[in-house]
Residue frames relative to the residue before (quaternion, step in Angstrom):
aa qw qx qy qz dx dy dz
M 1.0000 0.0000 0.0000 0.0000 0.00 0.00 0.00
A 0.4828 -0.6952 0.4557 0.2755 3.63 -0.90 0.94
I 0.4599 -0.6577 0.5235 0.2862 3.63 -1.18 0.72
Q 0.0851 -0.7946 0.6010 0.0146 3.56 -0.84 1.01
H 0.3267 -0.7306 0.5688 0.1896 3.65 -1.21 0.66
R 0.6690 -0.4510 0.3749 0.4566 3.53 -1.31 0.18
R 0.0438 0.8131 -0.5704 0.1078 3.58 -0.84 0.96
G 0.2866 0.7459 -0.5733 0.1812 3.54 -1.30 0.39
V 0.6694 -0.4696 0.3658 0.4445 3.57 -1.34 -0.15
F 0.6459 -0.5674 0.3541 0.3680 3.59 -1.18 0.57
S 0.6067 0.5815 -0.3590 0.4062 3.59 1.08 -0.68
K 0.7296 0.3862 -0.2358 0.5127 3.61 1.18 -0.54
F 0.4321 0.7015 -0.4609 0.3297 3.61 1.28 0.20
D 0.0192 0.7966 -0.5999 0.0717 3.64 -0.63 1.21
P 0.2881 -0.7996 0.4989 0.1696 3.66 -0.16 1.24
T 0.6072 0.5883 -0.3681 0.3869 3.63 1.08 -0.57
R 0.6765 0.4970 -0.2889 0.4603 3.59 1.20 -0.42
L 0.5431 0.6221 -0.3918 0.4056 3.57 1.31 -0.04
L 0.3459 -0.7084 0.5798 0.2057 3.54 -1.28 0.49
P 0.6277 -0.5409 0.3828 0.4086 3.61 -1.13 0.57
G 0.8029 0.2381 -0.2191 0.5006 3.59 -0.88 1.04
E 0.5582 0.6077 -0.3919 0.4068 3.59 1.25 -0.05
W 0.3370 -0.7215 0.5744 0.1896 3.52 -1.13 0.82
A 0.0787 -0.7532 0.6489 0.0737 3.53 -1.31 0.53
I 0.1652 -0.7955 0.5804 0.0549 3.56 -0.78 1.10
V 0.2178 -0.7498 0.6139 0.1161 3.56 -0.83 1.12
L 0.2854 -0.7942 0.5184 0.1378 3.54 -0.63 1.18
S 0.8005 -0.0774 0.0671 0.5905 3.61 1.10 -0.54
G 0.7600 0.4450 -0.2902 0.3745 3.51 -1.38 0.33
D 0.5186 0.6281 -0.4415 0.3763 3.67 1.19 0.06
A 0.3568 -0.7756 0.4832 0.1942 3.60 -0.47 1.19
S 0.6026 0.5760 -0.3647 0.4147 3.63 1.17 -0.43
A 0.7185 0.3496 -0.2361 0.5530 3.61 1.24 -0.24
S 0.5487 -0.6498 0.4126 0.3264 3.54 -0.96 0.87
D 0.7444 0.3630 -0.2209 0.5151 3.61 1.09 -0.68
G 0.5533 -0.6452 0.3814 0.3635 3.61 1.30 0.15
R 0.6333 0.5160 -0.3290 0.4737 3.62 1.25 0.01
A 0.1113 0.7918 -0.5894 0.1152 3.59 -1.01 0.95
A 0.2589 -0.7456 0.5930 0.1595 3.57 -1.32 0.37
Y 0.1001 -0.7898 0.6049 0.0168 3.62 -0.97 0.92
I 0.1421 -0.7569 0.6282 0.1103 3.58 -1.19 0.59
C 0.3748 -0.7468 0.5179 0.1832 3.56 -0.97 0.97
F 0.1899 -0.7666 0.6053 0.0993 3.61 -1.08 0.92
A 0.7496 -0.0857 0.0462 0.6547 3.54 1.29 -0.47
A 0.6642 -0.4947 0.3488 0.4386 3.58 -1.17 0.45
G 0.8140 0.1819 -0.1770 0.5225 3.58 -0.65 1.15
T 0.7045 0.4013 -0.2595 0.5247 3.63 1.23 -0.20
V 0.1340 0.7927 -0.5741 0.1556 3.49 -0.44 1.30
K 0.1993 -0.7454 0.6189 0.1472 3.56 -1.33 0.32
R 0.4156 -0.6942 0.5297 0.2544 3.53 -1.07 0.83
I 0.2742 -0.7540 0.5803 0.1397 3.56 -0.92 0.98
A 0.2340 -0.7860 0.5606 0.1146 3.58 -0.78 1.14
T 0.3410 -0.7172 0.5752 0.1964 3.52 -1.06 0.86
F 0.7134 -0.4117 0.3256 0.4642 3.57 -1.28 0.05
E 0.6586 0.5065 -0.3080 0.4636 3.54 0.93 -0.91
D 0.6387 0.5179 -0.3315 0.4625 3.60 1.02 -0.81
M 0.6467 0.5265 -0.3262 0.4451 3.64 0.96 -0.83
V 0.6367 0.5201 -0.3347 0.4606 3.59 0.97 -0.85
E 0.6760 0.4935 -0.2912 0.4633 3.54 0.95 -0.89
N 0.6555 0.5168 -0.3174 0.4500 3.59 0.96 -0.85
I 0.6528 0.5101 -0.3179 0.4611 3.56 0.97 -0.87
A 0.6373 0.5263 -0.3317 0.4548 3.55 0.98 -0.82
N 0.6633 0.4969 -0.3049 0.4693 3.59 0.95 -0.89
A 0.6506 0.5139 -0.3204 0.4582 3.59 0.99 -0.86
N 0.6355 0.5287 -0.3384 0.4496 3.62 0.97 -0.75
E 0.6377 0.5248 -0.3350 0.4536 3.57 0.97 -0.78
E 0.6732 0.4842 -0.3044 0.4687 3.60 0.91 -0.91
L 0.6553 0.5125 -0.3185 0.4544 3.58 1.00 -0.86
I 0.6433 0.5191 -0.3195 0.4632 3.57 0.98 -0.87
E 0.6511 0.5191 -0.3181 0.4532 3.56 0.98 -0.86
E 0.6671 0.4956 -0.3071 0.4637 3.57 0.98 -0.89
L 0.6663 0.4967 -0.3108 0.4613 3.60 0.93 -0.88
T 0.6375 0.5299 -0.3289 0.4524 3.54 1.00 -0.83
S 0.6423 0.5213 -0.3211 0.4611 3.56 1.03 -0.85
N 0.6686 0.4984 -0.3044 0.4603 3.61 0.94 -0.88
V 0.6350 0.5216 -0.3310 0.4639 3.55 1.06 -0.81
G 0.6327 0.5322 -0.3343 0.4524 3.57 1.02 -0.78
K 0.6551 0.5004 -0.3188 0.4676 3.59 0.97 -0.84
A 0.6568 0.5065 -0.3166 0.4603 3.55 0.98 -0.86
T 0.6356 0.5311 -0.3253 0.4562 3.56 1.03 -0.80
T 0.6421 0.5235 -0.3193 0.4602 3.56 1.00 -0.88
A 0.6583 0.5057 -0.3075 0.4651 3.57 0.96 -0.92
A 0.6519 0.5129 -0.3149 0.4613 3.58 1.00 -0.84
N 0.6404 0.5174 -0.3271 0.4638 3.56 1.02 -0.80
T 0.6425 0.5205 -0.3233 0.4602 3.56 1.00 -0.85
A 0.6589 0.5048 -0.3100 0.4636 3.57 0.95 -0.90
T 0.6387 0.5283 -0.3252 0.4552 3.56 1.03 -0.81
A 0.6455 0.5184 -0.3187 0.4616 3.56 1.00 -0.87
N 0.6514 0.5075 -0.3170 0.4665 3.58 0.99 -0.87
A 0.6453 0.5153 -0.3199 0.4645 3.58 1.01 -0.82
N 0.6438 0.5169 -0.3265 0.4601 3.57 0.99 -0.81
T 0.6386 0.5212 -0.3257 0.4631 3.57 1.03 -0.85
A 0.6569 0.5039 -0.3116 0.4663 3.59 0.95 -0.90
T 0.6378 0.5282 -0.3268 0.4554 3.57 1.02 -0.82
A 0.6446 0.5209 -0.3205 0.4588 3.56 0.98 -0.87
R 0.6593 0.4996 -0.3121 0.4673 3.58 0.99 -0.87
A 0.6397 0.5172 -0.3284 0.4641 3.58 1.01 -0.79
N 0.6404 0.5178 -0.3261 0.4641 3.57 1.01 -0.82
T 0.6394 0.5239 -0.3255 0.4591 3.58 1.00 -0.87
A 0.6589 0.5071 -0.3078 0.4626 3.57 0.98 -0.94
T 0.6394 0.5218 -0.3246 0.4621 3.58 1.03 -0.79
T 0.6394 0.5212 -0.3223 0.4644 3.56 1.01 -0.84
N 0.6548 0.5071 -0.3118 0.4657 3.57 0.94 -0.90
A 0.6533 0.5106 -0.3198 0.4585 3.59 0.96 -0.84
N 0.6484 0.5112 -0.3210 0.4640 3.57 0.99 -0.82
S 0.6341 0.5245 -0.3303 0.4623 3.58 1.03 -0.80
A 0.6591 0.5049 -0.3131 0.4612 3.56 0.96 -0.90
T 0.6365 0.5293 -0.3268 0.4560 3.58 1.02 -0.81
T 0.6463 0.5188 -0.3151 0.4625 3.58 0.99 -0.88
A 0.6570 0.5076 -0.3126 0.4616 3.57 0.96 -0.92
A 0.6504 0.5144 -0.3205 0.4579 3.58 0.98 -0.83
N 0.6466 0.5136 -0.3206 0.4640 3.57 0.98 -0.83
N 0.6396 0.5197 -0.3265 0.4629 3.59 1.01 -0.82
A 0.6589 0.5065 -0.3136 0.4594 3.58 0.97 -0.89
A 0.6445 0.5185 -0.3240 0.4591 3.58 0.99 -0.84
K 0.6464 0.5143 -0.3276 0.4587 3.60 1.01 -0.82
A 0.6480 0.5138 -0.3256 0.4584 3.56 0.99 -0.85
A 0.6453 0.5141 -0.3279 0.4602 3.59 0.99 -0.81
N 0.6506 0.5105 -0.3216 0.4611 3.58 0.96 -0.83
D 0.6372 0.5211 -0.3276 0.4638 3.58 1.00 -0.80
A 0.6537 0.5085 -0.3167 0.4625 3.57 0.97 -0.89
A 0.6410 0.5216 -0.3281 0.4577 3.59 1.00 -0.80
A 0.6437 0.5164 -0.3263 0.4611 3.57 0.97 -0.83
S 0.6424 0.5129 -0.3241 0.4682 3.58 0.99 -0.83
A 0.6524 0.5124 -0.3229 0.4555 3.57 0.99 -0.84
R 0.6400 0.5161 -0.3339 0.4611 3.58 0.98 -0.79
T 0.6353 0.5264 -0.3303 0.4584 3.60 1.00 -0.80
A 0.6610 0.4997 -0.3060 0.4686 3.58 0.95 -0.91
G 0.6392 0.5282 -0.3282 0.4524 3.60 1.05 -0.78
T 0.6337 0.5279 -0.3293 0.4597 3.55 1.00 -0.79
A 0.6526 0.5100 -0.3127 0.4651 3.55 0.97 -0.89
A 0.6544 0.5075 -0.3173 0.4621 3.59 0.96 -0.85
N 0.6417 0.5181 -0.3282 0.4606 3.61 0.96 -0.80
N 0.6405 0.5187 -0.3290 0.4610 3.54 1.00 -0.81
A 0.6561 0.5064 -0.3132 0.4637 3.59 0.95 -0.87
A 0.6491 0.5128 -0.3243 0.4589 3.59 0.98 -0.84
S 0.6368 0.5263 -0.3318 0.4554 3.58 1.01 -0.81
S 0.6437 0.5155 -0.3254 0.4627 3.59 1.00 -0.83
A 0.6575 0.5047 -0.3134 0.4634 3.58 0.95 -0.88
S 0.6423 0.5218 -0.3271 0.4562 3.60 0.98 -0.81
N 0.6461 0.5155 -0.3254 0.4593 3.54 0.98 -0.81
A 0.6485 0.5135 -0.3195 0.4622 3.58 1.00 -0.83
A 0.6491 0.5130 -0.3190 0.4623 3.60 0.98 -0.81
K 0.6428 0.5258 -0.3261 0.4517 3.56 0.98 -0.86
A 0.6444 0.5159 -0.3236 0.4625 3.57 1.00 -0.84
A 0.6482 0.5113 -0.3203 0.4645 3.59 1.01 -0.80
N 0.6559 0.5064 -0.3193 0.4598 3.59 0.96 -0.82
D 0.6324 0.5320 -0.3353 0.4523 3.54 0.99 -0.78
T 0.6465 0.5118 -0.3144 0.4703 3.56 1.02 -0.84
A 0.6582 0.5055 -0.3121 0.4624 3.62 0.95 -0.87
S 0.6440 0.5308 -0.3251 0.4449 3.60 0.94 -0.81
S 0.6442 0.5302 -0.3233 0.4465 3.55 1.02 -0.78
C 0.6917 0.4977 -0.2670 0.4500 3.56 1.14 -0.69
R 0.5262 0.6338 -0.4330 0.3660 3.66 1.20 -0.27
T 0.4850 -0.6661 0.4902 0.2844 3.55 -1.10 0.71
A 0.6373 -0.5413 0.3965 0.3791 3.55 -1.23 0.44
A 0.6212 0.5513 -0.3483 0.4347 3.60 1.06 -0.72
S 0.6507 0.5133 -0.3158 0.4619 3.51 0.93 -0.91
S 0.6359 0.5283 -0.3261 0.4585 3.56 1.04 -0.83
A 0.6480 0.5188 -0.3213 0.4557 3.60 1.01 -0.84
D 0.6446 0.5250 -0.3247 0.4511 3.60 0.94 -0.92
E 0.6646 0.5048 -0.3088 0.4562 3.52 0.91 -0.87
A 0.6388 0.5260 -0.3271 0.4564 3.56 1.04 -0.82
A 0.6535 0.5083 -0.3167 0.4628 3.61 0.99 -0.87
E 0.6455 0.5230 -0.3172 0.4573 3.56 0.96 -0.87
S 0.6447 0.5203 -0.3157 0.4626 3.54 1.03 -0.85
A 0.6382 0.5284 -0.3223 0.4578 3.58 1.05 -0.82
N 0.6506 0.5135 -0.3158 0.4619 3.58 0.96 -0.89
L 0.6528 0.5174 -0.3115 0.4574 3.54 0.95 -0.89
A 0.6443 0.5157 -0.3224 0.4636 3.55 1.05 -0.82
A 0.6421 0.5197 -0.3297 0.4570 3.59 1.00 -0.82
S 0.6389 0.5296 -0.3219 0.4557 3.57 0.99 -0.87
R 0.6583 0.5076 -0.3096 0.4617 3.56 0.98 -0.83
V 0.6214 0.5361 -0.3410 0.4585 3.57 1.10 -0.75
E 0.6503 0.5115 -0.3169 0.4638 3.57 0.97 -0.87
G 0.6432 0.5187 -0.3261 0.4593 3.58 0.98 -0.81
A 0.6474 0.5158 -0.3221 0.4594 3.55 1.00 -0.82
A 0.6366 0.5248 -0.3276 0.4604 3.60 1.03 -0.80
T 0.6439 0.5190 -0.3199 0.4624 3.59 0.97 -0.86
A 0.6545 0.5092 -0.3117 0.4639 3.55 0.94 -0.89
A 0.6404 0.5216 -0.3293 0.4576 3.59 1.03 -0.81
N 0.6472 0.5136 -0.3187 0.4645 3.59 1.00 -0.85
N 0.6450 0.5165 -0.3239 0.4607 3.58 0.95 -0.83
A 0.6470 0.5156 -0.3188 0.4624 3.56 0.99 -0.84
A 0.6470 0.5159 -0.3215 0.4602 3.60 1.00 -0.83
S 0.6425 0.5212 -0.3214 0.4607 3.59 1.03 -0.83
A 0.6533 0.5044 -0.3131 0.4698 3.56 0.96 -0.86
A 0.6374 0.5226 -0.3327 0.4582 3.58 1.03 -0.75
D 0.6394 0.5164 -0.3301 0.4642 3.60 1.04 -0.82
T 0.6407 0.5265 -0.3243 0.4552 3.60 1.00 -0.85
A 0.6587 0.5021 -0.3083 0.4679 3.57 0.94 -0.90
A 0.6409 0.5208 -0.3308 0.4567 3.59 1.00 -0.81
G 0.6416 0.5237 -0.3284 0.4542 3.60 1.02 -0.83
K 0.6539 0.5017 -0.3150 0.4706 3.57 0.95 -0.86
A 0.6366 0.5241 -0.3348 0.4560 3.60 0.99 -0.78
N 0.6497 0.5086 -0.3178 0.4671 3.59 1.00 -0.83
T 0.6380 0.5258 -0.3277 0.4573 3.58 1.00 -0.87
A 0.6542 0.5073 -0.3117 0.4664 3.57 0.97 -0.89
A 0.6395 0.5229 -0.3275 0.4586 3.59 1.01 -0.79
D 0.6407 0.5161 -0.3252 0.4662 3.60 1.03 -0.87
A 0.6529 0.5125 -0.3182 0.4581 3.58 0.96 -0.88
A 0.6461 0.5158 -0.3241 0.4598 3.57 1.00 -0.79
N 0.6469 0.5106 -0.3205 0.4670 3.58 1.00 -0.83
A 0.6467 0.5150 -0.3230 0.4608 3.58 0.99 -0.86
A 0.6447 0.5152 -0.3254 0.4616 3.59 0.98 -0.82
A 0.6422 0.5157 -0.3274 0.4630 3.58 1.00 -0.80
A 0.6444 0.5168 -0.3216 0.4629 3.60 1.02 -0.87
N 0.6458 0.5134 -0.3180 0.4670 3.59 0.99 -0.88
A 0.6369 0.5261 -0.3334 0.4543 3.55 1.00 -0.78
N 0.6488 0.5097 -0.3197 0.4659 3.57 1.00 -0.82
I 0.6369 0.5213 -0.3262 0.4649 3.58 1.04 -0.87
A 0.6592 0.5079 -0.3121 0.4583 3.58 0.95 -0.92
R 0.6504 0.5110 -0.3254 0.4581 3.58 0.99 -0.80
T 0.6423 0.5150 -0.3215 0.4679 3.59 1.04 -0.83
A 0.6553 0.5085 -0.3136 0.4622 3.58 0.98 -0.91
T 0.6391 0.5254 -0.3269 0.4569 3.59 1.03 -0.80
E 0.6562 0.5023 -0.3146 0.4670 3.57 0.96 -0.83
A 0.6492 0.5110 -0.3205 0.4634 3.58 1.02 -0.85
A 0.6486 0.5132 -0.3193 0.4625 3.58 1.01 -0.86
T 0.6290 0.5283 -0.3346 0.4618 3.58 1.04 -0.78
T 0.6426 0.5181 -0.3194 0.4655 3.58 1.00 -0.87
R 0.6699 0.4935 -0.3090 0.4607 3.58 0.90 -0.93
A 0.6404 0.5217 -0.3340 0.4540 3.57 1.00 -0.79
N 0.6447 0.5113 -0.3222 0.4681 3.57 1.01 -0.82
D 0.6408 0.5134 -0.3256 0.4688 3.59 1.02 -0.84
A 0.6572 0.5100 -0.3159 0.4563 3.58 0.93 -0.92
S 0.6388 0.5222 -0.3312 0.4578 3.57 1.02 -0.80
G 0.6454 0.5154 -0.3218 0.4629 3.57 1.03 -0.82
R 0.6618 0.4959 -0.3116 0.4680 3.56 0.96 -0.89
A 0.6359 0.5269 -0.3391 0.4506 3.57 1.00 -0.79
N 0.6478 0.5056 -0.3244 0.4684 3.59 0.97 -0.82
T 0.6420 0.5175 -0.3245 0.4634 3.58 1.01 -0.83
A 0.6603 0.5041 -0.3099 0.4625 3.58 0.95 -0.91
A 0.6366 0.5241 -0.3374 0.4541 3.56 1.04 -0.79
D 0.6429 0.5136 -0.3245 0.4664 3.59 1.02 -0.80
E 0.6633 0.5000 -0.3101 0.4625 3.56 0.97 -0.88
A 0.6462 0.5168 -0.3304 0.4540 3.60 0.99 -0.83
E 0.6443 0.5194 -0.3283 0.4554 3.56 1.00 -0.84
A 0.6540 0.4991 -0.3128 0.4748 3.61 1.01 -0.83
F 0.6413 0.5334 -0.3246 0.4459 3.54 1.06 -0.85
L 0.6821 0.4744 -0.2964 0.4711 3.58 0.93 -0.88
N 0.6127 0.5435 -0.3550 0.4508 3.57 1.06 -0.68
G 0.5992 0.5859 -0.3534 0.4157 3.57 1.21 -0.55
F 0.6284 0.5440 -0.3382 0.4413 3.55 1.26 -0.41
V 0.5354 0.6262 -0.4183 0.3824 3.62 1.21 -0.23
V 0.0193 -0.8020 0.5945 -0.0548 3.57 -0.64 1.16
Q 0.4164 -0.6994 0.5235 0.2520 3.58 -0.87 0.92
Y 0.5670 -0.6213 0.4262 0.3329 3.56 -1.06 0.83
D 0.6413 0.5446 -0.3309 0.4274 3.60 1.01 -0.76
N 0.6686 0.5085 -0.3052 0.4487 3.60 1.16 -0.53
L 0.5137 0.6382 -0.4253 0.3847 3.63 1.27 -0.12
S 0.5498 -0.5988 0.4653 0.3503 3.56 -1.24 0.54
D 0.6412 -0.5244 0.3896 0.4026 3.55 -1.26 0.40
E 0.6261 0.5436 -0.3421 0.4421 3.59 1.02 -0.77
C 0.6566 0.5105 -0.3066 0.4628 3.57 1.00 -0.92
K 0.6450 0.5147 -0.3272 0.4604 3.55 1.01 -0.82
D 0.6350 0.5229 -0.3371 0.4579 3.60 1.04 -0.75
I 0.6422 0.5205 -0.3297 0.4560 3.60 0.97 -0.84
I 0.6481 0.5098 -0.3187 0.4675 3.60 0.99 -0.87
A 0.6549 0.5110 -0.3197 0.4559 3.56 0.96 -0.83
Q 0.6467 0.5132 -0.3212 0.4639 3.59 1.01 -0.85
S 0.6490 0.5166 -0.3210 0.4570 3.60 1.00 -0.84
A 0.6577 0.4989 -0.3100 0.4717 3.54 1.01 -0.83
G 0.6594 0.5221 -0.3182 0.4375 3.60 1.07 -0.77
T 0.7113 0.4280 -0.2626 0.4919 3.58 1.05 -0.68
G 0.4813 -0.6845 0.4294 0.3397 3.60 1.27 -0.13
A 0.3210 0.7602 -0.5127 0.2371 3.61 1.14 0.49
S 0.0322 -0.8150 0.5785 -0.0045 3.60 -0.87 0.95
V 0.7444 0.2617 -0.1792 0.5876 3.61 1.32 -0.08
I 0.2916 -0.7221 0.5927 0.2053 3.59 -1.33 0.27
S 0.5661 -0.6047 0.4418 0.3445 3.57 -1.26 0.39
D 0.6769 -0.4682 0.3703 0.4307 3.56 -1.35 0.19
E 0.6445 0.5232 -0.3302 0.4492 3.59 0.94 -0.85
Q 0.6501 0.5059 -0.3222 0.4665 3.58 0.95 -0.80
G 0.6489 0.5215 -0.3233 0.4498 3.62 0.98 -0.81
I 0.6483 0.5056 -0.3208 0.4703 3.57 1.00 -0.86
A 0.6480 0.5186 -0.3197 0.4572 3.57 0.97 -0.85
I 0.6250 0.5357 -0.3417 0.4535 3.59 1.01 -0.76
V 0.6624 0.5041 -0.3108 0.4587 3.59 0.89 -0.94
D 0.6589 0.5093 -0.3167 0.4540 3.60 0.95 -0.92
D 0.6799 0.4907 -0.2967 0.4570 3.57 0.94 -0.87
M 0.6902 0.4929 -0.2873 0.4452 3.60 1.08 -0.74
A 0.4954 0.7018 -0.4262 0.2836 3.61 1.19 -0.47
S 0.7178 0.4383 -0.2739 0.4664 3.56 0.73 -1.03
V 0.6366 0.5304 -0.3371 0.4470 3.58 1.03 -0.74
I 0.6392 0.5296 -0.3232 0.4544 3.59 1.00 -0.84
V 0.6156 0.5427 -0.3492 0.4523 3.60 1.02 -0.78
V 0.6658 0.4920 -0.2994 0.4743 3.57 0.90 -0.93
G 0.6529 0.5262 -0.3143 0.4450 3.59 0.98 -0.86
R 0.6542 0.5014 -0.3168 0.4694 3.60 0.99 -0.75
E 0.6490 0.5078 -0.3289 0.4612 3.57 1.01 -0.72
N 0.7305 0.4152 -0.2341 0.4891 3.60 0.95 -0.83
G 0.4958 -0.6435 0.4433 0.3790 3.61 1.14 -0.48
V 0.7883 0.0395 -0.0175 0.6138 3.64 1.08 -0.61
L 0.4147 -0.6667 0.5529 0.2791 3.59 -1.36 0.16
S 0.4237 -0.6945 0.5195 0.2612 3.55 -1.01 0.79
D 0.6632 -0.4841 0.3718 0.4331 3.59 -1.28 0.25
A 0.6390 0.5318 -0.3384 0.4408 3.61 0.97 -0.79
E 0.6558 0.5025 -0.3159 0.4664 3.56 0.97 -0.83
G 0.6390 0.5121 -0.3313 0.4687 3.57 0.99 -0.77
I 0.6406 0.5158 -0.3296 0.4635 3.63 0.96 -0.83
S 0.6383 0.5318 -0.3315 0.4471 3.57 0.99 -0.83
I 0.6305 0.5327 -0.3341 0.4550 3.58 1.02 -0.81
I 0.6726 0.4895 -0.3019 0.4656 3.57 0.88 -0.93
D 0.6295 0.5343 -0.3334 0.4551 3.60 0.99 -0.81
D 0.6726 0.4971 -0.2981 0.4601 3.54 0.97 -0.91
I 0.6202 0.5521 -0.3515 0.4324 3.58 1.04 -0.71
F 0.7967 0.3336 -0.1614 0.4774 3.58 0.84 -0.92
E 0.3574 0.7201 -0.5166 0.2946 3.64 1.17 0.44
């Protein structure tokens, strides 16, 4: 008995019911084949591949060639259209360039014609100028001949009068020139005097500036000396006042008793008579202190004793 595979119409073909390695034969109705017949092999439930026969391959290749030819033809048509468009644009640009070249050539021709006309006009003007110069020269020659004839006819007296008049005029001009020269010399002397005055003023200003600078330097020196003396006097005054500082332990017992009594009675001021007596008593001590530069402890104690006597 012959071996048969699973088979049936395509509408009842169910790949999920196949087993791995099982064949399925479609007897009719498969749209992927022109005659509706096809063969499938199962690799897993639901996973199958259609097996193409020689006849199927011939048909598939023929169909693929038609689609490829159609696609290539379409692309060629698009490329042709683009090329035609580019050609038209190039032709338009060429036409515009030709028009521009024609216009430029026309303008060049017109410019050359204008230049030629200008050159011709200039040549005509030069010719007319030459003719005019020649006519003027002829007229000048005729006038000179007439003047020469008139001069020959003048009398000697007239010639003498003219010569005398010319001499007088020349003398007058000489006098005018001399006056102008004198005026120029006077103006030069005035300018020289002003220049000398300005130079003297400048020298005086420079001398004053030097004097002011010397006075400023001297004043600066004196100020520095005064500052030094003031500092020295301040140091001496500070030393002199420090000489009045007397330690309480160095006071006499009598002075300490007077201070204690004053503190006990609440005395905080002294009378005018006491102040005058203090100044009188301090006079001789101050003289000694100024001579020595400072006061000794004994001198300070004596001052305090004298204050509270």
